[in-house]
C-alpha positions, 0 to 999 in steps of 0.5 A: 235708904229705900224706905219710901214706896212709889207705884206707877200704874199704866198699861203702857210699858213705854211710859213705865220704862220712861218714868222708872229711872226718874222715880228711882232717882228719888231714893225710893222703891218703885213698883210697876202695875199694869192695872188698877186691880194689880195695884189694889191687890198689893200689900202695904201703903204707898207714899206716892202713886203715879197714875196714867190714864190713856183716855178720860171717861166718865169712870175716870174719877171713880177709878182714881178715887179707888186708887187713892185708897192705897196712899198712906196718911201723907201720900200724894198722887200724880195723874198723867192724862192724854191731852191738855184740858183745864177742866180735867186738871181741876177735877183730878186736883180736887182730890186732896191727895192729888197735887200734880196733873201732867199731859203725857207728852211732857212726861220724862224722867227728870220731871218725875224725879223732881216731882217725887223728891219735892213731895217726899222730902220738901225743899221746894222753893226756887226757880232753879229747881225747875230748870236744867243745871247751870242756867242763870237765874235773875232776881229782883225785889218788888215792893210797890207799883213803880217797881212792878212796872220796872220789873215787867219792862226788865223781863220783857227786854230780857226776853226780847234780847233772846229773840223770843217772838212777840206772841210769847212776849205778850203772854209773859208780860201779862203773867208777870203783871198778874203774879205781882198784883197777887203778891203785892196786893192780895197776899199781905195779911195781918196777924189775924189773917185779914187782908191788909189792902182789900179795902184800899183803893187802886189809886192809894195802892200805887203810892204804897211801899211794902216792907216785905217785898215780893221776890221775882225770878226769871230765866230761859234755857232756850226751850222754856222761859220761866218766871216765878213770884214769891211772897212772904205770907203763904196765904194762897191755897190750892183749894182757893185756886181750884175754886176760882178756876172752876168758877171761871170755867162754868159760871155764866158770869165770869169773875170780874177784876175787883179790888182785893180779888185774884180770881180772874187773874188766876184764870188768865195765868193758867190759860197763858202758860205751859206749866203752873206750879204753886209752892206753899209754906202756909203762913210763911211763903207762897211761890207761883212758878210759870213756864212758857214752852217756846217750841210749841205753836199753841199755848196749852196748860200741860202741867199743874202742880202743887207742893207744900214745904216739909222743912223750915224755910223761915230764914230763907224767905222771911225778912226780919220784919213784923207779921203785918208786912206793910210798913206804916212808915213806908205807907204814910211817909212819916218818919218814926224818929228824928235823924241823929246829928252824927248821921246828918254829918256823915251823909253830908260828907257822902254827898260831897264825895258822890258829887266829886266822883260824878264829876270824874265820871262825867269827864271820862264820858266826855272824852273821845271814844276810841274805836276798833275792828273785830274780825270773826272767822268760823269753821264751818262758815255761815254762822250768824254773829251777834255783838252785845245782842245786835246781829252784825252779819254772817261769816263767809268762807274767805274773809269771815265777818268784819265788824267796825266801830266797836268801842275799845277798853270795854268787854263785848258779848260775842255770840255765834249761832248756826243750825246744827251746831252748839251756840258759841258765846264769849266776852271779847275786847278789841284794840284800836291799834290793829284788827282783833281776829278770833277764829271760832271752831263750832262744835256740831250738835248730835243729830236727833234720829227718830226710831220707830217699830211695829209693834212698839216697845222694842229695845234699841241698841247702838254699836252693841250697847243698849241705849236704855230706850224703847221704840218709839224714841229719838236717839242722838248720834254724831254727824257723819259717823257709821253706826250699827242699829239693832232692835230687839223685842221678845217673841220677834226676830232681831232687826239689824241695820248699818247706816251713816249719819248725815251732816249736822244740819241735815234731818234724818229719819229711819224707816219704820221697822216692821218686826217679824214674829218668831215661829210660834206667833201669827200675824194679824191685820185689822181693818175697820169701816170706818177707820180710827177705831181703838183696838183691844186684845184680851181687854188690853188697849193697843197703841194706835188705831185701825187700820192695824198691820202686822199685829203679833198674836200668840199661836194656838190660843184664843184671843178676843179682839174688840174694836171701839169707836165713839158713836158705834157699837163695839165689834168683838171676835174671837180668833185662834191663829196657827204658827206663822199664819197671817189673817185679816179681819175686816169689821164693819162698825154699826152706828149706835148709841148708849143705853143706861138702865137702873132698876129697884130692886136690881134685875137681870137685863136681856137685850136680843142675843146679848149676854145677860147683864145686871142693873145698873147698866151704864153706857151700854152701846147698842145699834141705832133703832128699836130694841126689845128689853126684858127685865127679870128677877127671881125674888121678888118675881119680876118679868117685864118687857118694853121697847126702847129706841136708841139714837146716835145723837143722844144717850138713852136712860131708863129708870124703873122703881118696881112695886111689890105685891105680896100674897096674903097668908094661905095664898100664893100668886100665879104668873106665867104658869109659875107661882110665887109669894112676892111679885114685882110690878111696875107702878099702876093698877094690875089684875093678879091671880091668887091660889088658895093653899088649902082648896086650890081655888083661884081668885082674881083681884085688882091691886094698886101698885106703888113704886118702892112699896109692898101691897098685900093681895088678900081675897078675904079683904074684898068681901 
């Protein structure tokens, strides 16, 4: 069964443990790697790789490209990045194997399980696959401009009835409009793949009716509003989407809205949604799914995914029509054949019956409507009551809530809401003879309680059972109950606490748990000036920034501590602690800048008392000010010194292409008391000394050195 392999590459054990159950749920073997090097040293090819970048730098794409080499021919990669950034999404998705980029904050087991299953097995179409089970999904067919307007209005009314705020409504309406524009007017193609409506004016488009209608779906689970639009052409491609977005981001002249063009529309959509998904079955169907996070104040694209169907879904997405897609009859308004006489007769009878039914309905509508009274009592009181979407008041402890003038003999949708309790919804009817009373007992929601520890990654146990979560995490507990909390972490003492939860609508948070290391560990406090520096222990980045307190360090071993802060020179110090020893490190970071040096041929670089490096040197952090740089090489013999000024405002780059002076046959070159056959010098005119191998006689001569060229120094040639 487990014949597919998935790898997770992440320094964070917390993220690994969060992602592991979701990826395992896809029916694959899941392997954990803490670094790129570990992954590359493993054997065999992978079907899916999830790569976690805790920060994005210049080397991100290089690292990512190397990791992608472990994928099989049809393998895919998922990138997890620290924060939302459209440009980073585009750069990573530009690799053909990378089809998903997610922000770390939205990663959970369910989301990764869905991504893995869709990549490994297919069956990607349908809005319901991106929402919790049981959420009702509404659908509409849209085939012309008028139907598009109706669809936008319907979805907007639906969102308004849910109490969604105006700022989200504006984005939802705008995105639906753009998606339908693309599906109706940009997607349709003929048998040769040429756009059917590219040359049709906007005015004429409004009058057209498409035979292959677009399918729009929408739904809401309370946290996210979701909408999707599917066409039956499958012409939209990942590369086209990325090209448009990249041009909109970097072009001096942004893409205009033109007839037959979707560039600006795509850019508008990705800047208006929290999650963007493109499902493709080339030549058959394309579906764009957009999610709006209703709980986040700002709208940022946190997930971008592309999936390609692996199974035949022709029957699901294709109406039985010709490939052309635009009905000539619908566009021109001309009939294709005369109507049979029998059909005309049948239609006449149907019209008579319809008129008769309309008369009956009209008579019913004109009758006086009977009214009744509904009484709602809730336990506990204080619940807001809505009937048919309209807020009617709040229940009190004594009388509840009395609602008059409700129509009888028809169903009414009753909804009761109260903070800290599950929403109650039911369909009720009222009687005109007496009051209709409903007693509702509201079910309390579990209380969400954050649990934090220092250090992080500790297991959380409640009442003797492992929750499967590690700190920091949010646990859900019932209100007004007694619980026993136990936090455990290897090499630290177990922490135990008993507490009682508050009421359903009370916020509760446990204090930060500071775990004590066991006897063979020491404790370290790290302070930096300025603060907010990243901390690395033996090259592994720790979560958080300085100041750091209660950092556990294994005793009786050397540990290298490094602090990094942009614009400052990294601070390094090696320490060794005794068991249970407490130590404080105070580091003053020097302002610095970055130096890059490239030479040809490669040389050794010596700057002050730093460890020698070898070119090319990339983004070396140095204190601001003047520095002496020495370049050395044994073959050819190079010894070159220069001074360079480092600024915190701008990175400094130095590129030197040496020329070579070669001694003629029978001679050797001398420099700085040493002799050699080949001497590396910077371009220009130089004076060199040659020594005859036979007589030992010295000869001085001037040579012209050119970059990347070899000049032969021959005293006999000067005679």
